[in-house]
C-alpha positions as CSV (number, residue, x, y, z in Angstrom):
1,M,14.4,-18.0,-10.8
2,V,12.3,-16.5,-8.1
3,K,14.1,-13.7,-6.2
4,K,14.4,-14.4,-2.4
5,Y,12.3,-11.4,-1.4
6,L,9.4,-12.2,-3.8
7,L,7.6,-14.9,-1.7
8,P,7.6,-13.2,1.7
9,D,6.5,-9.9,0.1
10,L,3.7,-11.6,-1.8
11,I,2.6,-13.4,1.4
12,Q,2.5,-10.0,3.3
13,I,0.5,-8.4,0.5
14,V,-2.1,-11.2,0.5
15,L,-2.4,-11.3,4.3
16,G,-2.9,-7.5,4.2
17,V,-5.8,-7.9,1.9
18,L,-7.3,-10.7,4.0
19,V,-7.0,-8.6,7.1
20,M,-8.6,-5.6,5.4
21,V,-11.5,-7.9,4.2
22,L,-11.9,-9.3,7.8
23,L,-12.0,-5.8,9.4
24,L,-14.6,-4.6,6.8
25,F,-16.7,-7.7,7.4
26,L,-16.5,-7.2,11.2
27,G,-17.3,-3.5,10.8
28,A,-20.3,-4.4,8.7
29,I,-21.9,-6.8,11.2
30,S,-21.0,-5.0,14.5
31,R,-22.4,-2.1,16.4
32,P,-21.6,1.5,15.4
33,V,-18.8,2.0,17.9
34,V,-17.0,-1.2,17.1
35,A,-17.6,-0.6,13.4
36,L,-15.9,2.8,13.6
37,L,-12.8,1.1,15.2
38,C,-12.8,-1.6,12.5
39,F,-13.1,0.9,9.7
40,L,-10.3,3.1,11.3
41,G,-8.1,-0.1,11.5
42,T,-8.9,-0.9,7.9
43,A,-7.6,2.6,6.9
44,V,-4.3,2.1,8.9
45,V,-3.8,-1.3,7.3
46,Y,-4.5,0.0,3.9
47,H,-2.1,2.8,4.3
48,T,0.7,0.5,5.3
49,W,-0.3,-2.1,2.8
50,F,-0.3,0.3,-0.1
51,N,3.1,1.7,0.8
52,H,4.5,-1.9,1.0
53,L,2.8,-2.7,-2.4
54,I,4.4,0.4,-4.0
55,R,7.9,-0.5,-2.6
56,F,7.4,-4.1,-3.9
57,I,6.5,-3.0,-7.3
58,Q,9.5,-0.7,-7.4
59,R,11.9,-3.6,-6.4
60,V,10.4,-5.9,-8.9
61,S,10.6,-3.5,-11.9
62,N,13.9,-2.1,-10.8
63,V,12.6,1.4,-10.6
64,E,13.9,3.8,-7.9
65,L,12.0,7.0,-7.2
66,D,13.7,9.7,-5.2
67,P,11.2,12.1,-3.8
68,D,13.8,14.8,-3.4
69,E,14.7,14.6,-7.1
70,D,13.8,17.7,-9.1
71,D,12.4,16.8,-12.6
72,E,12.9,19.7,-15.0
73,D,11.1,17.8,-17.7
74,D,7.8,18.0,-15.8
75,D,7.5,21.7,-15.7
76,I,4.1,23.1,-16.8
77,F,5.7,26.4,-18.0
78,P,9.1,25.7,-19.3
79,S,11.7,28.5,-19.5
80,A,12.6,29.8,-22.8
């Protein structure tokens, strides 16, 4: 059974890719000033799209990462 958040998230991820492709295309065919704005817009869309993609993958795989959690197993120099 498809979870209820799966389809809207997939649609948002696909639309994000399409918007990035469109902005890159417009940046490639336009003048330098407009191209700069298109490329900056692509960077903003990519940043938010990537964060959404990471959260989506965490929900699908049932993995929760807490950035405040201190992992003692990942120490480079473990204490004796």
